[in-house]
C-alpha positions in Angstrom: -9.8 17.6 9.7 -10.9 19.8 12.4 -9.7 18.0 15.4 -6.5 16.7 14.6 -5.8 20.6 13.5 -3.6 21.5 16.6 0.1 20.6 16.8 1.9 18.4 18.7 5.4 18.6 19.9 7.2 15.3 18.6 9.3 13.6 20.5 13.0 13.0 20.6 14.6 13.3 16.9 17.9 13.3 14.9 19.6 16.6 14.3 19.3 19.0 11.8 16.0 20.7 10.7 12.5 18.9 11.6 10.0 18.1 8.6 7.8 20.9 10.2 10.8 23.5 10.1 11.8 22.7 6.2 8.1 23.2 5.5 8.6 26.9 6.6 11.0 27.3 3.5 9.3 26.2 0.6 8.4 28.3 -2.0 4.7 27.9 -1.5 3.4 27.9 1.7 2.6 23.9 2.7 -1.7 22.3 3.1 -2.9 21.8 6.5 -2.9 17.7 5.7 1.3 18.1 5.9 0.6 20.6 9.1 -0.5 17.4 11.0 1.7 16.5 14.2 0.4 13.5 16.0 3.3 11.2 17.1 2.4 7.7 18.7 2.3 7.6 22.5 3.3 4.1 23.6 5.7 2.6 25.4 8.9 0.9 24.2 8.2 -2.1 21.9 9.2 -5.5 22.1 7.6 -7.9 19.5 7.3 -11.8 20.0 9.7 -13.9 16.9 6.8 -16.1 16.2 4.8 -13.4 14.7 6.9 -14.3 11.6 7.9 -17.8 11.8 4.7 -19.2 14.0 2.3 -21.5 11.8 -0.3 -21.3 14.8 0.7 -17.4 14.9 -0.2 -17.5 10.8 -3.5 -19.8 11.9 -4.7 -17.0 14.2 -3.9 -13.8 11.7 -6.1 -15.8 9.8 -8.6 -15.8 11.7 -8.6 -12.4 13.4 -7.1 -9.9 10.3 -7.9 -11.3 7.3 -11.3 -12.7 8.1 -12.2 -9.1 10.0 -10.5 -6.4 8.8 -10.8 -4.5 5.4 -8.8 -5.3 2.7 -7.4 -3.6 -0.8 -9.4 -5.9 -3.3 -8.7 -3.7 -6.3 -9.2 -1.1 -8.8 -12.7 0.7 -9.6 -11.4 0.6 -13.3 -10.8 -3.5 -13.0 -14.7 -3.6 -12.8 -15.6 -0.7 -15.0 -18.4 -2.9 -16.9 -21.2 -5.0 -15.9 -20.2 -8.2 -15.4 -16.4 -7.8 -14.6 -14.9 -10.0 -11.8 -11.7 -10.2 -9.8 -10.7 -13.0 -7.7 -8.9 -11.3 -4.5 -6.8 -14.4 -2.6 -5.0 -14.0 0.9 -4.3 -16.7 2.7 -6.4 -19.8 2.2 -9.1 -17.2 1.7 -10.9 -16.4 -1.8 -13.2 -14.0 -2.6 -14.1 -12.9 -6.1 -15.6 -9.0 -6.8 -18.0 -8.5 -9.2 -19.7 -5.7 -11.1 -23.4 -7.0 -10.6 -24.8 -3.7 -12.2 -24.5 -0.2 -12.9 -23.5 1.5 -9.8 -23.5 -1.4 -7.6 -20.7 -3.8 -6.9 -20.7 -7.5 -5.1 -18.7 -9.8 -3.0 -18.7 -13.1 -2.3 -17.2 -16.3 -1.3 -15.2 -17.8 -4.4 -16.8 -21.6 -3.8 -18.9 -23.1 -5.2 -21.9 -24.3 -3.0 -21.7 -27.8 -4.5 -18.4 -29.5 -4.4 -16.3 -26.3 -2.9 -14.3 -25.7 -6.2 -13.4 -21.9 -6.8 -15.7 -20.4 -9.0 -13.6 -18.3 -10.8 -9.8 -18.2 -10.4 -8.6 -15.4 -13.1 -10.4 -11.3 -13.7 -12.3 -11.4 -16.5 -16.5 -10.5 -17.7 -19.3 -12.9 -17.7 -22.7 -12.9 -18.1 -23.0 -15.2 -15.4 -21.1 -16.7 -12.5 -20.7 -20.3 -13.7 -18.4 -23.7 -11.7 -16.4 -25.0 -14.6 -17.0 -28.7 -12.5 -20.7 -29.3 -12.7 -21.7 -26.3 -14.2 -23.5 -25.0 -11.1 -24.5 -21.3 -11.9 -25.3 -18.5 -10.5 -26.5 -14.5 -11.7 -24.2 -11.8 -11.1 -26.0 -10.6 -8.0 -25.1 -14.2 -6.2 -28.7 -15.8 -7.0 -28.7 -19.6 -8.2 -29.8 -19.6 -11.8 -29.2 -23.0 -12.2 -28.5 -26.6 -10.9 -27.2 -29.0 -13.3 -29.9 -31.9 -12.8 -31.9 -30.0 -10.3 -34.3 -33.2 -10.2 -31.6 -35.2 -7.7 -31.2 -31.9 -5.3 -34.6 -32.4 -4.2 -33.5 -31.8 -0.3 -32.2 -28.2 -1.5 -34.2 -25.1 -2.2 -32.3 -22.4 -4.4 -33.1 -19.9 -2.6 -31.0 -21.3 0.0 -28.3 -21.7 -2.5 -27.5 -18.1 -3.0 -23.6 -17.1 -2.9 -22.6 -16.2 0.7 -21.8 -12.4 0.7 -18.4 -10.6 1.6 -19.0 -6.9 2.7 -17.7 -4.8 0.0 -17.0 -0.9 -0.3 -14.8 1.9 -2.4 -12.7 4.5 -1.6 -10.4 6.8 -3.2 -10.9 4.4 -6.6 -9.9 1.2 -4.9 -12.6 -1.4 -3.9 -12.1 -3.2 -0.3 -13.5 -6.0 0.8 -14.3 -7.4 4.3 -15.3 -11.2 5.1 -17.1 -10.1 8.6 -20.5 -9.5 8.0 -20.7 -7.5 11.1 -18.1 -5.7 11.1 -17.9 -1.6 11.0 -18.7 0.3 7.4 -15.1 1.1 5.6 -15.6 4.9 6.0 -15.7 4.1 9.8 -12.6 2.2 9.6 -10.4 4.3 7.2 -11.2 7.4 9.7 -10.0 10.7 8.6 -7.8 9.4 6.0 -10.5 10.2 3.8 -9.5 14.1 4.6 -6.1 13.4 4.2 -6.6 12.7 0.5 -9.0 15.3 -0.2 -6.2 17.3 -2.1 -5.2 14.3 -3.8 -7.7 12.3 -4.9 -6.8 8.5 -6.3 -10.4 8.2 -7.7 -9.2 10.5 -10.0 -5.7 8.2 -11.4 -5.8 5.0 -13.1 -3.8 2.1 -12.3 -0.5 2.2 -14.9 1.8 -0.3 -13.8 1.3 -3.2 -11.5 4.8 -5.5 -10.5 4.3 -8.6 -8.1 6.4 -11.0 -7.2 6.5 -13.6 -4.1 9.2 -12.5 -1.4 11.0 -15.8 0.8 9.6 -14.3 3.8 6.3 -13.4 5.9 4.6 -10.8 4.9 5.4 -8.7 7.6 8.6 -8.3 7.2 8.3 -7.2 4.2 5.7 -4.3 4.8 8.0 -3.3 7.9 10.6 -2.7 5.2 8.7 0.2 3.7 7.1 1.4 6.8 10.7 3.8 7.6 13.9 5.5 6.6 15.4 4.4 9.3 16.9 1.5 6.7 18.0 3.8 4.2 21.6 4.7 5.3 22.4 0.9 5.5 20.3 -0.2 2.5 20.2 2.9 0.0 23.5 4.9 0.6 23.5 6.2 -2.6 20.4 8.1 -1.3 21.8 10.1 1.6 23.0 13.4 -0.4 19.0 14.3 -1.0 16.7 12.1 1.3 16.5 13.1 4.8 16.0 10.1 5.8 16.3 10.9 10.0 14.9 14.1 9.3 11.3 12.4 8.5 8.3 13.0 10.5 6.5 9.5 11.8 2.5 9.7 12.7 -0.5 7.5 14.0 -4.3 7.7 13.6 -6.8 4.6 13.8 -6.3 2.2 11.5 -3.9 3.7 9.6 -0.1 5.8 10.2 2.0 7.9 7.7 5.2 8.5 7.2 7.0 11.8 5.8 10.5 12.0 4.0 11.8 14.9 2.5 13.6 14.9 -0.8 15.9 17.3 -1.9 17.6 17.9 1.1 20.8 15.9 3.2 21.2 13.1 5.7 21.9 14.3 8.9 24.5 11.3 9.1 26.6 12.8 6.2 29.8 14.6 7.7 30.1 17.3 5.3 27.2 19.5 3.0 26.3 18.1 0.0 26.7 20.9 -2.5 22.6 21.6 -4.4 23.6 19.7 -7.4 24.9 16.8 -5.2 21.5 16.8 -3.7 19.3 17.5 -7.2 21.5 14.3 -8.6 20.4 12.4 -6.0 17.3 12.9 -6.2 17.0 12.7 -9.8 19.7 9.5 -10.4 19.3 7.2 -7.5 22.8 6.4 -8.7 26.1 7.9 -9.2 26.9 6.0 -12.4 24.2 8.3 -14.3 25.1 11.4 -15.9 23.2 14.5 -14.4 19.6 14.8 -15.8 19.5 18.0 -14.6 21.8 21.0 -13.7 21.1 23.4 -11.0 21.1 26.6 -12.5 22.6 28.9 -10.1 20.6 30.6 -7.5 18.0 27.9 -7.0 18.0 25.2 -4.4 17.4 21.5 -5.6 13.9 21.7 -3.9 13.1 25.1 -5.6 14.4 23.1 -9.0 12.1 20.3 -8.9 9.2 21.6 -8.0 8.7 24.1 -10.5 9.6 21.4 -13.5 7.6 19.1 -11.9 4.5 21.8 -11.8 5.2 22.0 -15.8 4.9 18.3 -16.6 2.0 18.1 -13.6 -0.1 21.1 -15.6 -1.4 19.0 -18.0 -2.6 16.7 -16.2 -4.0 17.9 -13.0 -6.0 20.6 -12.4 -4.5 23.1 -10.2 -0.8 21.9 -10.3 0.4 25.4 -9.9 -0.6 25.5 -6.7 1.1 21.9 -5.1 3.6 22.8 -3.4 7.8 21.5 -3.0 7.0 19.3 -0.6 3.4 18.1 -2.5 5.5 17.0 -5.4 9.2 16.1 -4.2 8.3 14.3 -0.8 7.3 11.3 0.4 4.4 10.7 1.8 3.8 7.4 2.7 0.6 5.9 4.9 0.1 2.2 5.9 -3.9 1.4 6.3 -4.2 -2.1 8.4 -3.3 -4.4 7.5 -1.8 -4.4 4.4 -2.7 -1.2 2.3 0.1 0.9 1.6 -1.2 3.9 -0.7 1.4 7.3 -1.0 0.0 10.4 -0.5 0.3 13.8 -2.9 1.6 13.0 -6.4 4.0 10.2 -5.9 2.4 7.3 -8.2 3.8 4.5 -5.8 0.7 2.4 -3.8 2.2 -1.2 -2.2 0.0 -4.3 -1.1 1.4 -7.0 1.0 0.0 -10.6 2.0 1.2 -14.2 2.3 1.9 -16.3 -0.2 -0.9 -19.0 -0.5 -0.8 -20.3 3.2 2.7 -20.1 4.2 4.0 -17.8 7.2 8.0 -18.0 5.1 6.2 -16.6 1.5 4.7 -13.4 1.0 3.4 -11.2 -2.6 5.3 -7.6 -2.9 2.8 -5.7 -5.3 4.0 -2.6 -6.5 1.6 -0.2 -8.5 1.7 3.0 -10.0 -1.6 5.5 -9.9 -1.1 7.8 -12.6 -3.4 11.1 -13.5 -5.2 11.5 -17.0 -7.4 13.8 -18.7 -9.7 12.6 -20.5 -12.0 9.2 -21.0 -9.5 7.1 -18.0 -7.2 4.9 -19.7 -8.2 1.2 -19.2 -5.6 -0.5 -16.0 -2.5 -2.7 -16.9 -2.1 -6.0 -16.3 -0.1 -7.6 -13.4 3.4 -8.4 -14.8 4.3 -11.1 -12.3 8.1 -11.3 -11.8 10.0 -14.8 -11.0 10.6 -15.5 -7.5 14.2 -15.7 -8.2 13.8 -12.9 -11.2 15.3 -8.9 -10.1 12.8 -6.4 -9.9 15.0 -4.5 -13.2 13.2 -7.3 -15.0 10.4 -4.9 -14.7 11.4 -1.7 -16.9 7.9 -0.1 -16.0 9.1 1.0 -12.6 12.7 3.2 -13.8 15.1 3.5 -11.5 12.7 2.1 -8.7 13.8 -1.7 -10.2 17.0 -1.3 -8.8 16.4 0.5 -5.2 13.6 -2.3 -5.0 16.9 -4.6 -5.3 18.5 -3.3 -2.9 15.4 -3.7 -0.1 14.8 -7.1 -1.2 18.2 -8.1 -0.5 17.4 -7.8 2.9 14.0 -9.4 3.3 14.9 -13.1 2.8 17.9 -13.1 5.2 16.1 -11.4 7.5 13.4 -14.1 7.8 16.5 -16.6 7.9 17.4 -15.0 11.2 14.2 -15.0 12.1 13.8 -18.9 11.9 17.2 -19.2 13.7 15.4 -17.9 17.1 18.4 -16.7 18.5 16.2 -14.3 20.2 12.6 -14.4 21.2 11.5 -10.6 20.5 12.5 -8.0 17.8 13.1 -4.5 19.3 11.6 -1.1 17.8 13.5 2.0 17.4 10.8 4.4 19.8 10.5 7.1 17.0 11.6 6.3 13.2 9.6 2.3 13.7 7.0 4.2 14.9 4.7 2.9 12.7 5.7 -0.5 12.7 5.2 -0.2 16.3 1.6 1.9 15.9 1.2 -1.3 13.3 1.5 -4.1 16.2 -0.5 -2.1 18.6 -4.0 -2.1 15.9 -3.0 -6.0 15.4 -2.8 -6.4 19.6 -7.0 -4.9 19.2 -7.9 -7.8 16.5 -6.1 -10.5 18.3 -8.2 -9.3 21.7 -11.4 -9.3 19.8 
């Protein structure tokens, strides 16, 4: 990370503490990764509306993005045993990821080479890859094992009937795939992201929560709602006493970006200064109709108490938990890896993924995963809890208070898509700083479209 260690002056920003100034007040020195600053250096952004509504643009994304970019498919623990397989679908693509042997992953286009039926439709474990339609069968390494009535296919040679491979690689306990055989390596694609997570290794977690739901909007509309804190004032006003929304720091590098939103500190939007107890309540309760979860001792700040309590809570699960800073425990570090992968840093458990639902530019799948630390043997990963399209997120109690927060976010998204389809204006305009992650994402998209 040495090449990025030079601090860069941030562009114009809101009144109040900068995130770097807030770090100076914490009880433990901040790690180097949180001292990095890399603000976006691009002119103002105007993005065409049809990127969110057009069938032609959706089809272009399939060709230029989904068939060319590295994408998170699943967690490694979901492919723990030889024969375990996982199906990753996006738009019209279907990719089958397989534990082919100890220490070896393979990924294939999930299509039978006979009549094109999908070979697998669900995660599972099997000794071979057998098409249910006519019984053509492949070994786990993709080589053809058996062709039903082979005598009737004398015009085919077994060596020419291996399943077409897809690039596969791992990082942070995640399995990534890329349909482009000429694509750069995953390590090159991720760049310095790996160093950002050296202190918070995601490979030492397990998937404890996985909730998914179809949303009535384009997949970019959905993910952009989770790439900035600018919306907190309008969408989550109950958080303002304990979230420094406009004090957030936004940084960009290569194919990924980062936002840091401080917690346990008030929003500059507030006209009066909330008490430390108010700040604590906003972080721990999130809603004003609940009794306080914790009462602040005299002489402590909310950040100090929350940091201290969380270090004790993590001590049995995370080696070196006593060295974690208040900022690492409290604040939101939300990364975006182009095109659709959103891991959170430090010990906030969240990871998001967004993708088109089937091949529809007006509907998408939002997934929320929690990656939990553990000691001893890795627990088995949870199964996906699919919510119905009209079911709210409180129907997934495993999300805790976040279910109510997500409901506030989702309330906006269908209305955004409806407004986009109305076609009143041709371009969307983004804030220069607070929406710089979104602007950076569209700049990366432009690079892919030009290839």
